[in-house]
N, C-alpha and C positions, 0 to 999 in steps of 0.2 A: 281350761282357761289358765293363762299364764299369769303369775304375779311378777311385778317388777320390783326390785329392791336395789338401792344403791348404798354401799357402806364404805366409809373411809377407813382403811385398815393399815396396819403396819406389820412388819416381819423383821426377823433378825437372825443372824448367825454370829456366835461369838468365836474368836480365835480362828478366822478363816486361814487356811494353809494351802497346799498344793493338791489337795483332794477336791474333785468336782463336787459342789454343793448345788443341789436342785432346789430352788425356792419353793416354799410352801405358800399358799394363799388362803390360809385358814386361820392365821393369827398365831400359829404354833412355831416353834423353832425349825428352821429349814434343816435339811440332812442330806446324806449321800443317796437316799433312795431314788433310783432312777425313774419310779412311777410317779413321782410328784409332778403333776400337770395341772393346768387350768381345768377345773371340773366342767362337765357337759352343762349347757345352758348358762355359761358364765362368760362374761368379758371382763378382763382386768386392764385398767388403764393405769400404767406405771407413771408415777408422779416424779419421784426422786429416790436416789440411793446414796448413801453416805458411807464411806470406808475410812476407818481410822486405824493407822498403824501404831501398834502398841509394843513392839519387840525391840525398837531401837535399830532397825535396819531397813535400808530401801528395799521396796518391793515392786513387783510388776503384776498388775491385775488384768484378768480376762474376764469379760462378761459377754455371754453368748446366748442366743435364743434358738431352740430347736423348734422350728414352725411345723405344726401338723405331725410332729413325731418323726420327721425325716430329713428336713433340710436345715443345716446349722448355718447361722449367720452370726459373726462377731459383731457385737454392738460397741464393745471396747476391746482393744487388743494391746497388750503389753504396756498398759497405762502405768507410768511411774507414780509411785507413792513414796514420798521421802520419809526417813526415820522420823517417827513422832508426828508425821504429817496426816493431812485429811484430803481425800478426793471426793468431790461432790458431782454426781451425774444427775442432771435434771431435765433431761430431754424426754418429751412425752413418748410413750411407746404403748401400743394396744396389743394385747394377747388374747387369742381365742381359744376355745376348748381344745385340748390336746396339746397346746403349745407348752413348752417347758424353758424356764430361764435358768441359766447355769453361771455360777461364779467360781472362780479359783485363782489362786496365785501362781506365779511361775516357779516358786520354790517354797520349801517349808518356811512358814512365817507366822505372824500373829497379827491379824487385821480383823477388827470388829466390823460387821456390815449391818446396815439398817436400811430397810426400804419402806416406802409409803405408796399407797395405791388405792384406787377406787375400785371396788368389787361391784359388778352389775350382775345380779342373779335374775335370770329370766325362767327359772323352773316353776 
């Protein structure tokens, strides 16, 4: 028998730069581990992402999803974030088991990233 659980959660990554960061959906700090994916029997409903530039330089942001582990799609490509500025992405997006969400800047920089989502656990 399956139990259904819905939890509003948040995640973050401080000082985003040009390394690809794979978002974690367990409430811990995201990192470069390429195995970070939506767990089995889980649906992630992304609600919003906020990016705050903290280094005093203009930056370009990429957000992409690796659907099912094989097909990469850019959600945001080369989005400009001005020095000391903020970019908010608040379009709904659903991720299924094995999907991965990846964020990075076009160059070395200093952008804090926060994201909010609903985690539906069907295990």
